[in-house]
SERO-4910 file (N, C-alpha, C, O; in steps of 0.05 Angstrom, whole numbers):
BEGIN
 pado doro    nc1    nc2    nc3   cac1   cac2   cac3    cc1    cc2    cc3    oc1    oc2    oc3
  Met    A   -313    194   -720   -332    187   -696   -324    203   -674   -301    204   -667
  Ser    A   -346    219   -662   -342    238   -645   -336    228   -619   -345    206   -611
  Ala    A   -318    247   -600   -308    241   -579   -335    248   -554   -351    267   -555
  Arg    A   -335    230   -537   -350    230   -516   -346    252   -499   -322    255   -495
  Val    A   -361    269   -488   -351    292   -467   -369    292   -442   -393    293   -446
  Val    A   -361    292   -423   -380    292   -397   -377    319   -384   -353    325   -380
  Ile    A   -393    336   -378   -393    362   -369   -400    359   -333   -420    351   -323
  Val    A   -379    368   -323   -388    364   -295   -387    395   -281   -369    412   -282
  Val    A   -411    397   -268   -417    425   -257   -426    419   -228   -441    400   -222
  Leu    A   -414    437   -209   -419    430   -183   -433    453   -171   -425    475   -178
  Asn    A   -452    451   -153   -470    468   -146   -471    466   -110   -473    445    -97
  Trp    A   -469    489   -100   -467    492    -70   -481    517    -66   -469    538    -64
  Asn    A   -510    515    -64   -525    540    -56   -524    561    -75   -523    585    -69
  Gly    A   -526    552   -101   -522    572   -123   -542    567   -143   -535    563   -166
  Arg    A   -565    567   -137   -589    558   -152   -586    574   -182   -582    564   -204
  Gln    A   -590    605   -173   -594    615   -199   -569    619   -214   -574    623   -238
  Asp    A   -545    618   -208   -521    613   -227   -521    589   -237   -514    587   -260
  Thr    A   -530    567   -223   -532    538   -237   -545    539   -261   -536    532   -283
  Leu    A   -572    548   -254   -595    548   -277   -584    563   -302   -586    553   -324
  Ala    A   -575    584   -299   -563    603   -321   -540    590   -334   -535    595   -357
  Cys    A   -521    572   -318   -499    558   -328   -514    536   -349   -507    534   -372
  Leu    A   -532    522   -338   -541    498   -350   -556    505   -376   -556    491   -396
  Arg    A   -570    532   -374   -584    542   -398   -564    547   -421   -570    543   -445
  Ser    A   -542    557   -414   -521    564   -435   -508    537   -443   -496    535   -464
  Leu    A   -510    520   -427   -497    489   -437   -523    476   -455   -519    457   -471
  Arg    A   -544    485   -453   -565    473   -468   -563    479   -495   -571    465   -513
  Ala    A   -550    507   -498   -546    518   -529   -514    509   -538   -503    517   -558
  Val    A   -505    494   -520   -480    487   -536   -483    461   -554   -492    439   -546
  Ala    A   -472    468   -581   -479    456   -605   -454    429   -606   -435    429   -622
  Tyr    A   -460    408   -588   -438    386   -591   -461    362   -588   -480    363   -572
  Gly    A   -455    343   -605   -473    320   -602   -466    303   -582   -485    299   -566
  Asp    A   -443    291   -575   -446    269   -560   -431    279   -529   -409    272   -519
  Lys    A   -452    297   -518   -444    309   -492   -468    300   -470   -491    294   -476
  Gln    A   -459    300   -444   -475    293   -424   -467    313   -397   -445    319   -389
  Ile    A   -490    318   -387   -484    343   -364   -487    324   -338   -504    306   -337
  Val    A   -469    331   -317   -475    317   -294   -475    341   -271   -457    358   -272
  Val    A   -490    342   -257   -491    364   -238   -489    356   -208   -507    346   -195
  Val    A   -464    361   -196   -462    346   -167   -470    375   -147   -460    397   -146
  Asp    A   -492    362   -133   -499    380   -108   -488    377    -88   -491    356    -75
  Asn    A   -470    397    -80   -455    394    -50   -471    398    -26   -462    411     -7
  Gly    A   -493    388    -26   -510    393      3   -523    415      3   -526    424     25
  Ser    A   -532    430    -17   -548    455    -17   -573    457     -4   -590    439     -4
  Thr    A   -574    480      8   -608    482     24   -623    507     13   -640    519     27
  Asp    A   -616    513    -11   -636    539    -24   -648    524    -48   -649    536    -70
  Gly    A   -657    500    -45   -678    489    -62   -665    480    -94   -680    474   -112
  Ser    A   -644    482    -95   -628    483   -119   -632    453   -134   -630    452   -158
  Ala    A   -637    433   -119   -639    410   -126   -664    403   -141   -663    389   -161
  Ala    A   -689    414   -130   -711    411   -137   -716    433   -163   -732    429   -181
  Ala    A   -701    455   -162   -703    470   -186   -688    455   -209   -701    455   -230
  Ile    A   -670    446   -211   -654    431   -232   -667    410   -243   -666    406   -267
  Arg    A   -681    395   -226   -694    374   -234   -717    379   -252   -723    366   -272
  Ala    A   -730    403   -239   -753    415   -253   -756    424   -283   -774    418   -299
  Glu    A   -733    440   -284   -722    454   -311   -709    442   -330   -712    446   -354
  Phe    A   -685    416   -315   -671    401   -334   -673    370   -325   -656    356   -314
  Pro    A   -696    364   -331   -697    332   -326   -678    312   -340   -673    290   -331
  Asp    A   -668    321   -363   -647    305   -378   -616    308   -363   -598    293   -371
  Val    A   -611    325   -346   -590    325   -331   -591    313   -309   -608    315   -291
  Glu    A   -565    293   -309   -562    278   -281   -555    292   -263   -539    310   -266
  Leu    A   -566    287   -240   -564    300   -214   -555    282   -192   -571    265   -184
  Ile    A   -528    285   -181   -522    274   -158   -520    289   -134   -506    309   -135
  Glu    A   -532    281   -109   -534    297    -86   -513    284    -65   -517    261    -58
  Thr    A   -492    296    -56   -476    286    -38   -486    285     -9   -478    269      8
  Gly    A   -506    305     -4   -511    305     19   -501    326     42   -514    334     61
  Leu    A   -473    331     35   -455    353     50   -436    366     32   -429    356     11
  Asn    A   -427    389     39   -406    403     27   -380    389     28   -366    387     49
  Leu    A   -371    378      1   -349    361     -1   -324    381    -13   -301    374    -16
  Gly    A   -334    407    -17   -314    428    -24   -312    425    -58   -324    407    -71
  Tyr    A   -296    445    -68   -294    445    -98   -277    418   -105   -284    407   -125
  Ala    A   -259    408    -93   -242    384   -102   -255    362    -97   -256    347   -116
  Gly    A   -269    354    -72   -287    331    -69   -311    328    -81   -318    306    -89
  Gly    A   -325    350    -83   -352    354   -105   -346    343   -132   -360    326   -143
  Asn    A   -323    355   -144   -319    354   -171   -309    321   -172   -318    307   -190
  Asn    A   -291    310   -152   -284    285   -158   -309    264   -159   -306    243   -170
  Val    A   -332    270   -147   -355    257   -148   -364    254   -178   -368    233   -189
  Gly    A   -368    278   -187   -376    285   -217   -356    270   -237   -366    256   -254
  Ile    A   -327    271   -235   -307    263   -246   -310    233   -248   -309    222   -270
  Glu    A   -315    220   -223   -314    185   -226   -339    178   -239   -338    157   -252
  Arg    A   -362    192   -238   -386    185   -257   -381    189   -286   -392    175   -304
  Ala    A   -364    209   -291   -356    217   -322   -345    191   -336   -352    181   -357
  Leu    A   -323    183   -317   -309    159   -328   -330    134   -328   -330    119   -346
  Ser    A   -346    132   -309   -363    108   -311   -381    112   -336   -391     91   -345
  Leu    A   -387    136   -348   -406    139   -368   -390    136   -393   -402    139   -415
  Gly    A   -360    130   -393   -344    124   -417   -334    152   -425   -325    153   -448
  Ala    A   -333    172   -412   -323    200   -425   -295    196   -433   -278    184   -420
  Asp    A   -292    208   -463   -262    211   -471   -248    241   -461   -224    248   -462
  Tyr    A   -268    255   -453   -259    283   -439   -281    292   -418   -305    287   -418
  Val    A   -266    304   -402   -286    315   -377   -283    345   -377   -260    355   -375
  Leu    A   -304    358   -381   -300    389   -375   -311    393   -345   -333    386   -337
  Val    A   -296    403   -331   -302    411   -301   -307    441   -303   -288    456   -310
  Leu    A   -329    449   -298   -339    476   -300   -355    486   -277   -372    473   -264
  Asn    A   -348    511   -273   -356    525   -248   -390    530   -256   -400    531   -278
  Asn    A   -403    531   -230   -434    541   -244   -436    567   -246   -457    576   -254
  Asp    A   -416    584   -240   -421    613   -244   -411    619   -268   -399    641   -269
  Thr    A   -412    607   -287   -401    613   -316   -424    609   -336   -444    596   -329
  Thr    A   -421    620   -359   -441    613   -385   -418    609   -411   -396    620   -412
  Cys    A   -425    596   -425   -407    586   -451   -419    597   -473   -441    607   -474
  Ala    A   -400    595   -493   -402    599   -517   -410    575   -534   -397    554   -533
  Pro    A   -431    578   -550   -445    553   -564   -426    534   -574   -434    511   -573
  Asp    A   -401    539   -586   -377    525   -599   -361    514   -578   -346    497   -584
  Leu    A   -363    522   -552   -344    512   -525   -331    485   -535   -308    483   -544
  Ile    A   -351    466   -533   -340    438   -538   -326    433   -561   -304    421   -561
  Asp    A   -338    443   -584   -324    437   -613   -291    452   -615   -273    444   -629
  Arg    A   -291    471   -599   -268    487   -604   -244    468   -583   -222    461   -590
  Leu    A   -254    464   -561   -239    446   -542   -229    417   -550   -207    407   -546
  Val    A   -250    406   -562   -242    377   -573   -219    382   -596   -197    371   -596
  Asp    A   -228    399   -616   -210    405   -640   -182    409   -627   -164    393   -636
  Ala    A   -176    424   -611   -151    429   -596   -138    406   -583   -114    404   -581
  Ala    A   -152    392   -575   -145    364   -560   -139    348   -583   -120    333   -579
  Arg    A   -150    347   -605   -139    325   -627   -114    341   -640    -97    327   -652
  Arg    A   -112    368   -639    -88    379   -654    -65    377   -636    -43    376   -647
  Phe    A    -66    376   -609    -42    375   -589    -47    352   -569    -58    351   -547
  Pro    A    -33    331   -586    -36    299   -573    -20    300   -543    -23    284   -524
  Ser    A     -4    320   -544     20    318   -515      4    334   -497     14    334   -475
  Ala    A    -18    347   -501    -30    365   -477    -52    350   -466    -69    340   -479
  Gly    A    -50    350   -439    -73    336   -430    -93    354   -413   -115    345   -409
  Met    A    -86    378   -403   -105    396   -392   -111    420   -414    -93    432   -426
  Phe    A   -135    425   -417   -142    452   -435   -155    473   -421   -168    468   -400
  Cys    A   -154    496   -430   -176    516   -417   -185    535   -432   -168    545   -447
  Pro    A   -204    542   -433   -217    568   -454   -207    594   -447   -195    597   -426
  Arg    A   -211    612   -463   -204    643   -456   -229    645   -432   -251    636   -436
  Ile    A   -223    657   -411   -244    661   -398   -250    692   -396   -230    707   -398
  Phe    A   -272    703   -393   -277    730   -395   -294    737   -364   -309    722   -352
  Tyr    A   -288    762   -359   -307    773   -334   -337    770   -340   -343    775   -364
  Met    A   -356    764   -323   -383    760   -330   -394    791   -330   -413    794   -345
  His    A   -386    809   -319   -395    840   -313   -383    853   -334   -394    874   -341
  Asp    A   -363    845   -346   -346    860   -370   -336    840   -391   -313    832   -393
  Pro    A   -358    833   -406   -355    813   -425   -332    813   -445   -323    792   -455
  Thr    A   -325    835   -451   -302    835   -471   -270    840   -459   -250    844   -473
  Arg    A   -272    838   -431   -247    838   -416   -243    809   -405   -261    795   -395
  Val    A   -214    803   -409   -202    773   -403   -198    771   -372   -185    788   -360
  Trp    A   -209    752   -359   -197    744   -337   -173    726   -334   -153    731   -321
  Phe    A   -178    705   -349   -158    685   -345   -149    677   -376   -165    669   -393
  Asp    A   -122    679   -382   -113    673   -407    -85    658   -402    -67    657   -419
  Gly    A    -84    648   -378    -58    628   -378    -40    641   -352    -40    665   -347
  Ala    A    -25    620   -337    -13    635   -320     17    623   -320     23    602   -330
  Arg    A     34    640   -307     62    635   -307     74    636   -279     69    656   -265
  Trp    A     90    614   -270    100    618   -240    122    638   -241    137    639   -261
  Asn    A    124    653   -222    141    676   -211    156    667   -187    148    671   -164
  Ala    A    178    657   -193    196    649   -171    201    669   -147    201    664   -123
  Gly    A    205    698   -161    214    720   -146    189    722   -125    196    721   -101
  Asp    A    164    723   -129    142    729   -119    128    704   -108    105    706    -97
  Leu    A    140    678   -108    130    651    -98    100    651   -103     83    645    -85
  Asn    A     93    658   -130     63    659   -136     62    660   -168     81    664   -183
  Phe    A     37    655   -173     33    661   -206     21    687   -212      5    700   -199
  Gly    A     36    693   -239     24    718   -249      6    706   -275      7    685   -287
  Phe    A    -11    730   -280    -29    726   -303    -25    747   -323    -31    771   -321
  Pro    A    -11    734   -344      0    757   -366    -29    771   -379    -30    796   -383
  Gly    A    -51    755   -386    -67    763   -398    -90    777   -389   -106    789   -403
  Lys    A    -92    775   -358   -111    788   -342   -118    819   -345   -102    837   -346
  Asp    A   -143    823   -347   -152    849   -353   -142    867   -378   -138    891   -378
  Arg    A   -140    846   -401   -130    858   -428   -154    851   -447   -168    831   -441
  Thr    A   -159    864   -464   -177    857   -483   -173    839   -504   -151    841   -514
  Glu    A   -187    822   -514   -182    803   -536   -168    809   -558   -155    793   -572
  Ser    A   -170    833   -563   -150    847   -589   -125    850   -581   -108    855   -598
  Glu    A   -120    849   -559    -87    856   -550    -77    827   -544    -54    826   -535
  Leu    A    -88    805   -548    -74    778   -539    -76    759   -567    -90    764   -586
  Thr    A    -61    741   -563    -59    721   -586    -81    710   -594    -97    709   -576
  Ser    A    -90    699   -617   -107    685   -623   -100    653   -625   -117    636   -630
  Glu    A    -73    648   -621    -64    623   -627    -64    608   -598    -62    621   -577
  Glu    A    -67    579   -597    -63    566   -574    -33    568   -558    -11    568   -568
  His    A    -39    571   -532     -7    573   -522     -9    554   -498    -30    548   -487
  Glu    A     13    548   -491     18    535   -468      8    553   -438      7    577   -439
  Thr    A      4    540   -414      1    553   -397     14    538   -369     16    514   -371
  Asp    A     22    548   -348     32    532   -327      9    514   -313     15    492   -304
  Tyr    A    -15    521   -311    -42    505   -304    -60    519   -320    -56    541   -332
  Ala    A    -88    502   -321   -108    509   -334   -127    512   -308   -128    497   -289
  Cys    A   -142    537   -313   -154    544   -289   -183    526   -282   -197    515   -299
  Gly    A   -186    525   -259   -210    506   -252   -236    516   -255   -255    502   -248
  Ala    A   -239    541   -264   -268    551   -274   -278    538   -297   -302    540   -302
  Ala    A   -262    523   -315   -267    513   -337   -247    492   -347   -237    500   -368
  Leu    A   -239    471   -340   -216    455   -341   -228    430   -359   -245    414   -352
  Phe    A   -218    431   -377   -224    405   -402   -197    386   -401   -175    395   -407
  Val    A   -203    363   -393   -180    343   -386   -185    319   -399   -209    312   -400
  Arg    A   -164    302   -412   -166    275   -430   -175    255   -400   -165    259   -378
  Ser    A   -192    238   -406   -202    220   -386   -173    204   -382   -169    197   -359
  Asp    A   -156    197   -399   -127    184   -396   -113    195   -374   -104    183   -354
  Val    A   -113    221   -379    -99    234   -354   -107    228   -324    -93    223   -305
  Ile    A   -134    229   -327   -146    225   -307   -139    200   -290   -132    199   -267
  Arg    A   -141    179   -309   -133    153   -299   -103    147   -298    -96    124   -294
  Gln    A    -83    168   -303    -58    164   -298    -52    176   -277    -37    164   -261
  Val    A    -63    203   -271    -53    214   -251    -73    220   -223    -68    233   -203
  Gly    A    -93    210   -228   -119    212   -206   -134    238   -214   -132    251   -234
  Ala    A   -149    242   -194   -167    267   -200   -155    285   -178   -133    281   -169
  Phe    A   -175    311   -169   -165    325   -152   -160    313   -125   -172    293   -116
  Asp    A   -139    330   -110   -133    326    -83   -152    335    -68   -154    360    -66
  Ala    A   -174    316    -52   -192    334    -39   -182    348    -12   -195    366     -2
  Arg    A   -160    341     -4   -146    357     19   -146    389     19   -145    405     37
  Phe    A   -147    394    -15   -143    423    -20   -170    436    -10   -171    457      2
  Phe    A   -190    423    -16   -219    435    -12   -227    451    -27   -245    445    -43
  Leu    A   -216    479    -28   -222    500    -45   -195    514    -57   -178    516    -40
  Val    A   -190    521    -77   -168    535    -89   -145    524    -89   -139    516    -67
  Trp    A   -128    520   -107   -101    513   -115   -104    484   -123    -84    472   -131
  Glu    A   -127    474   -122   -128    444   -129   -122    439   -153   -108    419   -158
  Glu    A   -131    456   -174   -129    449   -207    -96    457   -209    -82    443   -224
  Thr    A    -86    475   -197    -60    481   -200    -39    456   -193    -20    450   -208
  Asp    A    -46    440   -168    -37    412   -161    -42    395   -182    -22    382   -189
  Trp    A    -60    391   -193    -73    371   -214    -56    376   -240    -44    357   -250
  Cys    A    -55    394   -247    -40    404   -273    -10    400   -269      3    394   -289
  Tyr    A      3    403   -245     29    396   -240     32    369   -236     52    357   -244
  Arg    A     15    356   -226     16    325   -219     16    314   -250     29    294   -256
  Ala    A      1    328   -268      0    314   -299     24    324   -307     36    305   -317
  Arg    A     39    346   -309     63    354   -321     85    338   -312    104    334   -327
  Ala    A     84    328   -290    103    302   -281    105    283   -298    127    275   -307
  Lys    A     78    272   -305     81    251   -322     73    259   -351     56    246   -363
  Gly    A     86    284   -362     92    290   -385     69    303   -403     72    307   -427
  Trp    A     49    307   -391     25    322   -399     24    353   -398     23    361   -374
  Ser    A     24    373   -416     25    399   -414     -1    411   -410    -21    396   -410
  Ser    A     -5    433   -406    -32    453   -402    -35    469   -424    -15    481   -432
  Met    A    -56    473   -435    -57    493   -455    -89    512   -455   -111    505   -448
  Ile    A    -78    538   -465   -103    554   -465   -112    553   -500    -99    552   -521
  Val    A   -136    554   -497   -155    550   -526   -169    579   -528   -190    585   -517
  Pro    A   -154    594   -543   -172    627   -544   -199    627   -563   -217    644   -563
  Ser    A   -198    606   -579   -224    608   -588   -251    595   -579   -272    598   -590
  Ala    A   -244    577   -550   -264    568   -536   -266    589   -512   -247    594   -496
  Lys    A   -294    603   -511   -295    623   -490   -317    619   -472   -339    609   -478
  Ile    A   -313    628   -448   -335    626   -425   -331    655   -409   -312    670   -410
  Trp    A   -356    658   -397   -357    684   -380   -358    678   -353   -377    663   -347
  His    A   -344    684   -335   -344    679   -308   -351    703   -281   -336    722   -276
  Ala    A   -372    698   -270   -380    715   -248   -354    709   -225   -357    691   -208
  Val    A   -332    724   -225   -309    715   -209   -320    728   -180   -332    749   -175
  Gly    A   -309    705   -163   -316    710   -132   -341    700   -125   -348    706   -102
  Ala    A   -355    690   -137   -386    680   -130   -387    661   -112   -406    659    -96
  Ser    A   -366    644   -114   -364    620    -97   -357    628    -70   -365    613    -52
  Phe    A   -341    652    -62   -335    661    -38   -350    685    -30   -343    694     -8
  Gly    A   -365    695    -40   -378    721    -38   -363    743    -52   -373    758    -68
  Thr    A   -338    744    -43   -316    762    -58   -292    749    -57   -288    728    -44
  Glu    A   -273    761    -72   -245    743    -75   -233    754    -45   -215    739    -37
  Ala    A   -240    774    -31   -228    787    -11   -240    775     22   -235    785     44
  Ser    A   -251    758     17   -266    749     47   -243    732     61   -224    723     48
  Pro    A   -246    729     82   -230    714    103   -230    680     91   -211    665     93
  Leu    A   -253    674     81   -253    647     70   -238    644     46   -226    623     42
  Arg    A   -236    663     31   -216    660      2   -184    668     12   -165    662     -1
  Thr    A   -184    679     32   -155    689     45   -149    662     58   -127    654     51
  Tyr    A   -162    646     76   -153    621     86   -141    601     70   -118    592     72
  Phe    A   -163    595     51   -153    574     34   -136    582     14   -126    562      2
  Ser    A   -128    606      4   -109    614    -11    -81    615      1    -62    611    -13
  Val    A    -79    619     24    -55    622     42    -45    594     50    -22    586     50
  Arg    A    -67    580     55    -60    553     68    -52    534     42    -29    523     42
  Asn    A    -69    529     21    -59    518      0    -41    525    -19    -36    511    -38
  Arg    A    -30    549    -14     -7    557    -30     14    546    -17     29    534    -33
  Leu    A     19    546      6     41    532     21     43    499     17     64    486     16
  Val    A     18    489     14     15    465      7     28    459    -20     46    442    -24
  Trp    A     18    473    -36     25    473    -66     61    474    -67     78    458    -76
  Leu    A     62    493    -56    101    501    -55    114    479    -41    137    474    -50
  Phe    A    104    464    -21    118    443    -10    115    417    -20    130    399    -14
  Arg    A     97    414    -37    100    393    -58    115    402    -90    126    385   -104
  His    A    113    424    -95    122    427   -124    139    451   -128    144    461   -150
  Gly    A    147    461   -107    170    482   -105    198    469   -103    202    446    -97
  Thr    A    217    491   -111    247    477   -106    252    480    -74    236    490    -60
  Trp    A    273    472    -67    280    474    -42    285    504    -31    279    512     -8
  Arg    A    293    514    -46    300    546    -43    274    562    -40    271    580    -24
  Glu    A    257    553    -55    230    570    -55    212    558    -25    199    575    -12
  Arg    A    213    532    -17    205    522      5    213    533     28    195    539     44
  Phe    A    243    539     34    257    554     47    240    581     52    229    585     74
  Arg    A    240    599     32    232    622     30    204    627     41    197    646     55
  Ala    A    187    607     34    160    608     43    155    600     69    133    605     80
  Ala    A    173    588     81    170    577    110    180    599    124    170    604    145
  Arg    A    200    614    114    212    640    128    188    658    134    179    664    156
  Glu    A    178    666    105    156    684    109    132    682    120    119    700    129
  Ala    A    125    654    118    100    643    140    101    648    166     83    657    179
  Ala    A    128    640    178    134    642    206    137    674    216    134    680    240
  Ala    A    143    691    199    145    718    205    110    724    203    101    735    223
  Ala    A    100    721    190     74    726    184     53    721    206     33    736    209
  Val    A     56    703    219     45    694    244     36    711    263     14    711    273
  Trp    A     58    730    270     59    751    286     47    777    276     56    787    255
  Pro    A     29    789    290     12    812    279     35    837    283     53    840    299
  Arg    A     26    854    259     43    879    259     28    898    284      5    897    292
  Trp    A     53    918    294     43    936    311     22    953    293     27    954    268
  Ala    A     -2    968    303    -19    978    289    -29    998    307    -49    991    321
  Gly    A    -19   1023    310    -31   1044    330    -55   1060    321    -56   1064    296
  Ser    A    -73   1067    332    -96   1085    329    -85   1110    318    -63   1118    323
  Thr    A   -103   1122    301    -98   1152    288   -113   1172    298   -112   1195    289
  Asn    A   -130   1163    322   -152   1178    327   -139   1202    350   -131   1197    372
  Arg    A   -140   1224    340   -128   1247    350   -145   1258    373   -135   1275    388
  Thr    A   -169   1249    377   -187   1263    395   -179   1250    425   -184   1263    445
  Val    A   -166   1224    427   -159   1217    453   -129   1217    457   -114   1222    438
  Thr    A   -122   1213    481    -93   1222    490    -76   1195    481    -84   1172    479
  Pro    A    -50   1205    476    -29   1185    468    -25   1164    483    -15   1144    472
  Trp    A    -33   1163    508    -30   1139    526    -48   1120    519    -43   1096    512
  Lys    A    -75   1132    519    -97   1117    513    -99   1102    483   -112   1081    480
  Arg    A    -85   1113    464    -76   1102    438    -58   1080    440    -61   1058    429
  Phe    A    -36   1091    457    -20   1066    461    -28   1044    473    -17   1023    466
  Ala    A    -46   1043    492    -55   1024    508    -79   1004    490    -84    980    495
  Trp    A    -91   1018    472   -113   1005    451    -93    992    437    -97    968    434
  Ala    A    -67   1001    424    -53    986    410    -45    963    421    -52    942    410
  Val    A    -29    964    445    -20    942    458    -42    918    460    -39    895    451
  Arg    A    -65    926    472    -86    908    471    -93    894    448    -97    870    447
  Asp    A    -97    913    426   -102    899    399    -81    884    388    -88    871    368
  Trp    A    -53    881    395    -33    868    389    -33    840    403    -28    820    389
  Leu    A    -37    839    428    -42    817    447    -62    801    437    -59    777    433
  Phe    A    -88    815    430   -105    802    428   -106    780    399   -115    758    398
  Ser    A    -94    798    379    -85    785    350    -67    761    355    -71    737    348
  Ala    A    -47    772    368    -22    745    378    -42    721    387    -41    699    374
  Ala    A    -58    724    406    -75    705    413    -90    691    398    -99    669    406
  Gly    A    -95    703    371   -114    693    352   -143    702    357   -162    690    347
  Lys    A   -147    723    372   -171    738    377   -174    763    363   -155    768    348
  Gly    A   -195    781    366   -196    808    362   -210    813    330   -223    796    318
  Gly    A   -205    835    322   -220    847    298   -204    845    272   -216    849    251
  Arg    A   -181    838    273   -169    835    251   -170    811    233   -153    793    234
  Leu    A   -191    812    217   -202    789    204   -185    778    186   -181    754    186
  Asp    A   -174    794    170   -152    783    145   -127    769    159   -119    747    153
  Tyr    A   -118    784    176    -97    774    191   -104    750    205    -86    733    205
  Leu    A   -125    745    218   -130    724    238   -138    700    216   -136    676    224
  Ala    A   -146    704    194   -150    680    171   -122    678    158   -120    656    147
  Lys    A   -103    693    156    -78    684    145    -61    666    173    -49    645    168
  Arg    A    -63    675    194    -54    665    220    -60    637    222    -43    621    229
  Arg    A    -84    629    218    -97    606    221    -93    585    200    -89    561    206
  Ala    A    -92    595    178    -79    584    155    -52    575    151    -46    554    140
  Ile    A    -35    591    162     -6    582    169     -6    556    190      7    535    186
  Leu    A    -19    561    209    -17    548    233    -26    518    223    -13    498    229
  Asp    A    -48    516    209    -62    494    201    -45    483    185    -41    459    191
  Phe    A    -33    493    165    -12    481    146     10    469    164     16    445    159
  Ala    A     22    481    181     45    472    198     37    447    211     53    429    214
  Arg    A      9    446    218      5    418    235    -10    403    222    -26    387    233
  Gly    A     -8    407    195    -20    386    172    -52    383    176    -62    362    171
  Arg    A    -65    403    183    -94    402    186   -103    413    155   -104    437    154
  Leu    A   -110    400    134   -122    404    111   -150    398    114   -160    396    136
  Gly    A   -165    395     88   -191    393     78   -213    413     87   -209    436     79
  Pro    A   -235    408    103   -257    427    102   -251    453    118   -230    456    131
  Thr    A   -270    474    118   -263    498    130   -270    499    160   -293    499    168
  Pro    A   -250    499    173   -250    500    203   -277    519    211   -288    533    194
  Val    A   -284    517    233   -309    525    246   -299    559    251   -313    578    248
  Phe    A   -274    560    258   -261    584    266   -265    609    240   -272    633    243
  Ile    A   -259    594    217   -261    609    193   -287    613    186   -294    635    177
  Ile    A   -302    596    187   -336    603    183   -345    627    201   -358    645    191
  Asp    A   -336    626    232   -342    648    244   -329    677    231   -343    697    231
  Leu    A   -308    676    223   -292    694    216   -305    715    191   -306    740    191
  Asn    A   -313    692    169   -330    701    147   -355    712    152   -363    731    139
  Gln    A   -367    701    172   -397    709    180   -393    742    188   -405    760    177
  Arg    A   -372    746    211   -366    768    224   -358    792    198   -367    814    198
  Trp    A   -343    783    179   -336    799    158   -356    807    140   -355    829    129
  Gln    A   -380    786    136   -402    793    119   -420    813    131   -434    829    117
  Ser    A   -419    812    166   -438    830    179   -429    855    174   -444    872    166
  Arg    A   -401    861    180   -387    886    174   -393    896    147   -397    920    145
  Arg    A   -396    881    126   -402    889    100   -427    903     96   -431    924     84
  Met    A   -447    883    112   -474    893    109   -479    919    127   -496    936    122
  Glu    A   -465    921    145   -465    949    164   -457    972    142   -470    991    135
  Gln    A   -431    965    134   -422    992    116   -439   1000     92   -441   1024     84
  Arg    A   -453    977     81   -472    982     63   -496   1001     67   -503   1019     51
  Ser    A   -508    992     96   -530   1004    108   -525   1029    118   -545   1044    121
  Ala    A   -504   1038    124   -494   1062    138   -502   1086    117   -501   1087     92
  Pro    A   -511   1105    135   -520   1130    116   -495   1149    111   -478   1154    128
  Glu    A   -495   1157     88   -470   1173     70   -471   1197     88   -492   1204     99
  Val    A   -449   1208     92   -439   1239    106   -436   1256     87   -419   1251     69
  Ala    A   -449   1278     86   -446   1297     65   -419   1311     70   -411   1329     55
***
């Protein structure tokens, strides 16, 4: 008897990516599967396009942006109500190998003590190079390392292996695990929520595992515009602190708090423009430092980190603050200006 798999795909203004993802899922050769798309309040015509091309796909419209965690939780709840044995939480900016589900279900049957599974994930733009093949906690850096990242498949093992967490771009989970530990914590909103989920499952005795024979390709950074945006910076910094204070040791928490307190204050940055006097450069540097210390000015990356640390300290979790949305818009405008600027010979 085949296991029932419900695939949850979250969409937020990603019409073309989502349609491409659903086309690849259409080719996935697994009998008892159902696809649920959760639309997080898109305004780009995604819902109409999905209904037109994929009338057999169940579409749930939330009406607002619940974030990765909250939006996927809507889909996970629906998957459980549909009698899923397994739920595959899949990013909309991915495409899948036709045997993806077969490989994941087979691994789940062979490793009953594992609760979370993740395929080997390749870059979309460089299809033979690996983006995610597992993660390992590095206490020295207070962060995770990724041993297989940027390697080719021939350099890596073909055997299933444990990982500290399964990546949220393609997270295959037993329904029994969800019923036991719950779904994502919606307060994360974006990033680190899958890490928290896997560690909560680990506390209940469930390990996480990489299945190299299962493969997907991921357009890294599509959800944020790029991995270097203030939006990504804010959630990465804030939610890392949330995760550390939940799952880290007392020593790690102390170090994280000390580093965060130091990072709130801006570093001194003097101008290197030698066409103006030293006194004017000094005055500019003072003004820049004072503006930054007040949470203003043009240091967008610093301002995003500063707000992330302060929000964590105040217990302000959940959706994106308006301040960060504004920073991200300024950052995007700068990128557009840089791209349109004429090259100097």
